[in-house]
N, C-alpha and C positions, 0 to 999 in steps of 0.2 A: 416451631420447628422442627415436626415432621415432615419428613421427605418422601416422596412419594414416586418410584420409581418408573411407573406407568407414565405419569406427567412429563418427567423428566425425559424419558424415551422419547413420548410426541416431539416435546420441544424440540429436541437434538434431529429430529427425523425433519420436523417440517421447515427447521432453518438450512439444516445442511444440503439437504437433498434439491430446495428450491435455488438457491445458494450456487450450487455445483450445476445446474443448469443454465443460470443466467449468464455465471461463467462461462460457459460452452456457446450461449448467444452472442455474447459481447466479442469472443474471438471469433465465430464466424462472421457477424455482420461487419466487423470491420477491416476484413479482405478487402474490400472495395469501396468505392467511395462513389455510389451511388442513390439515392433518395431512402430507399429502403435502410441502408447503413445510416444515412442523417437522421432518421426519425425513429430508428430501434436503439442505435448507439446509446444515446442520451438517456432511453429509458430501460434498458439492461445494466449500465451506470448505477444510474441513481439506486435501483433494485438490490444491485449487489451491495453498495454504501449501507442501505439501511441494515439488511441481512447478516451483514458480518458487525453491525453493531449489536443487533440480538447476538451473535454468535460468541463477540467477545463477552458480553454481557452473562452468558450461559456458561462460559470457560473461567469469569470472575466467579460465578459461585460454585463452579466445583472447587475452585481454589479456597473456598470457604467453608469445606465438606460438607456442602447445604442443598446443592441439585441432585444429590443421588443419596442415599441408605451407606451404600458402603464408602469408606474412606479409598477401598485400592481403585474402586469402578470410578470414583471422581478423580483420581488422581493420571487414570488411564485414558479418559475421555479429555478432560483435559488437556492431555499430550496431544493427541488430536488433534482437539480446535487450534492447537499451538501453531502446529502447523500451517493453519490455512493463515492466522496470523503475523507468523515471521516470528512469534517473539517467544523462547521460553517460557515455558510456564511456572516454572518451579522457584527458579530464582525472582521473578515477578512477583509470586503471590506472595515469598516471603516479606518482600517490601512492601506491598500494598496491606501485610498484618498490619506493619509498623504503622500505617497511617491510621489505621481503624483504633490502635492501642490508644494511637495520642492525637488524636482528630482534634482539634480548638486550642491544643495547647503547642501556639507559636514560638516558645523555647524550643521545644522538642523537634515540630514539625510544621515546615514552611510551604506545605504544599508540592504541586508539581514543577511549579516556576521558580522555586528556591529564591522565596519573597526576601527581601533582605528589611532592616528597620529603619522608619522614616529618619532618625538619626545620623545612620548609616550610610543613608543616599545623600541627606543636605552635608555630609562632610565629605562627596564625592566632586571632582573637578566636574566643568559642564560636560566635558567629550565624555567623560566618562557615567556622566546620568545619561547623555543620549545614546549609548551605548549599549546600558541597562536597559531605557525605555525601548531600545528597537528589537532587544532579544527577546523581549513580551508583547510586542504585537502581535495581536492577531492573523496576519498573516504567515507569520514564523511559524505557526502552528502546523504548515503543511511540511515546508523542507524538513521542521523539529520531527514531525510527526513520522514522517521517514527513517529518520534518524534512529528513532525512540524505538522505533520497530525491529528493524533490519540490522542497522550498524551498528549501533550500541551493545548490545549483546554480542556480536561477532569481533568488534574491536577488543571486549574486555575478555573474551576467551585466547586470542590471539597475545594480549597481553600477559596475561595470566600463565601464559605457557611460556614466554620468553620469563616472566620473574622466577616461575619454578625452576626452569632449568639454569637461569646461571646461579638464583639461590644455591639451590643443591648443589649446582659445580661447586659452589666455594665452599660447601660445607663436607665434599668427599674429599676437596683439595686440602683442608685441615684434617681431615682425618687421617689421610694417608702422610701429612707431615710430620704426623706422632708416632707414624708405625706402624699404625692400624691398618685391617683392612674393612673398608665401609660398606656400609649395609644400603645397596645404593635404592632399592627397592622401598625399605621404612624410612630413609630421609626424604624419598618422593610421598609419601604418604602420608607423613608426619607436617611435611609444608602447611604452614597456613596463609593461604591466597590473600591480598589486599583486595582483589576484584570481587571473593567471590566466600561466602560467610561459611560454607559446606561443600563436602565433596559432592552431595546430592545435587548441587547445584551443577556443578560443574558437568556429570555426567550428564541431567538434564540437558544442559547447553550444549556440548559434544552431539548428543541423540538428535535434539530437532535442526541443528545445521545440518548433519550428514542428511537426512531427509530431505530437509528443506532444499539443500544443492543438487540432490539427488532430481526431486522436483522440477526444479530450474530448468536443469538439465535437458528432460525427456521431453519437459513443455516446449522449452525454446526448439528443441531442434524438431517438435510437431508440428508448430505454428511458423516459427521462424524466429530465432533469437531477439533481432530488432521490433517486431511487432510485438514479443512479449512481453519483453521490458518496458516496451512505452505504457504499454495497457498496466503492467503491475506496479509501475511507478507510481501512476496518476491513481488508480484504485488505493492501494496500499496509502499514499500520502492523505487523502481524502480520507480515506476510512478512521486513519489515526489522529486526524486532524477534529473530527468530530469525535468521537470518543474523547481525547483530551479534554474538548471545549467543554461535553458534558461535564463531565468528573469536576474541570476547574467551578463552573458557576456552581455547580453542587454545595460549596462552600469559599467559595469566594465571590460574596453578595453583600448588596446593602443592609447593614445589619446584621450582618453573620458574627457568630460567636467567636470572639478572637485574645482569647487568654494566655497570660503567661504561666510559667510551670506553678506560683505559690497561689494561683487563684482558680486554676482548671480543675473544672468538674466533669467527670467522664460524661453523665448524665445532659450538661448543659450541650458539651460540644455533640453530642448526636440529636438532642432537641432544636436546639438554638444553631448550630454551626454547620447543618446539615439544611439543604433545600426542598421545599414541597415544589419539585417543577411541574408548573403547568404544561399539558399537552395534551392533546388530540389521542384520542383511542388508538388511532393508530401508530402513532408514535411511540405511545406507551408498549405497543406490541413489540414493533423492532427494536424498544429498548429492554425487553422484558421488565416492566415495570419500575427499573430502577431510579424512577423520578419518585418511589418513594423511599427516598432515603434515608430520611429520620428515622423510621422504622428497621432499616436495614443496618444502621450504624448503632442504634438498641441492642440488636441481636445479629450479629453478621449471620448466623447460623439459621434464618430464615429464609426458605429458598424463595426465588422472585414470585414464585405464580401464589403464594402466600403473603405477599406484602400488603397487596391492597386488601382483603379480608383482616389484615391485623389493623391496617388506618383505619379502615371504616368502626370495627368493635372497639376502639379507641379512640373516637374522635373524643371524646369530653377532655379527655387527659393531653391534649395536642393546640393546646390554643398560644404555645408558644412556637409553633411550629411554621416559620416562615414560607409562604406560597411566594413564588419565584414566578413571572409569567413572561412568555418569550421577548414581547417587548420591551423587557427590562434587561436581555442577554447584553448589549450592550457596555451596558452602565457598568454591567461585572469585571469587564476586560479592564479597565480604567483603575483598578483596587489594585494596585502591586507594590502596596508596600503596608507593612505592619508600624502600625502606633502604639508601642511597645510602652507608651506613658499611658494616653487614653485609652488602651486595649481594642484598639479598631484598625480596621484595615481601608486604604486611605489611598486617593490618587497620586502621582509623583507629578510634583511639578519641575519647571523647566532650570 
């Protein structure tokens, strides 16, 4: 669990600098449709997606306070990385902490796709079943990923603002109707949003959005707004789809631990409910060793650069860990129901 600021700093540098260079290269080669563009654009695009996967994993570590030794540094670096990914880090990390707290407890946490139970699914009408399966089709990860990163936080911010405004307005009117002078700042600060749990989440989302909108404007003005948005939508959709897919298969796989509240064990949730994704070394680098997910769930305070060593040092204790191979990944996406009778993940029938 010991953080090393030198390793962490080097990881940030060897991720963000190449990412910035590739982004510049992609914008440059897509200004014309010649042979160079045809060859180099796909290369830059793939490198950007892979580097963003690594960047997101490092941001994820910051949320667990594991990448750097200082909580303040972790928060600051995570905020900077969140600009790259378009998603406010603080609200995301709080939601992710809930996943860690209840992983494998399907009464509490139904995964990123909000899976329903087999009984609930079978009670649906045929068109409702088809729509349920449609929303969980792997191809929906692309528009869904863009919505998750870019649109959802901004929608929550707008809805939260209007909710605060109208609720506060009603409270002010109520106070005035009683012949009293309302303390508007107090009324606003005491408002409990249904879209955010803490004021810190609101502030983080506002700051992230303000900086992000500024970046969008100046980059768009520099290279052309249509040019920018075409590249940005493609990059963010693909990047988010890949990250969500990796997260999904790390917990939704054949034989995955899927307990109810009564039988749930945190330890089993970590060991048997987290896959050990078998990938080439280069992909492990681009995902910052998140494939050692069972170790990460045993203790989220272990930084990514120590997961591999922890795994190998404790191999004799990890017989229950499920290795997941790349050719098995398609089968994971069929597991979109939780059978709360037999306590297992199952495919959905027609």
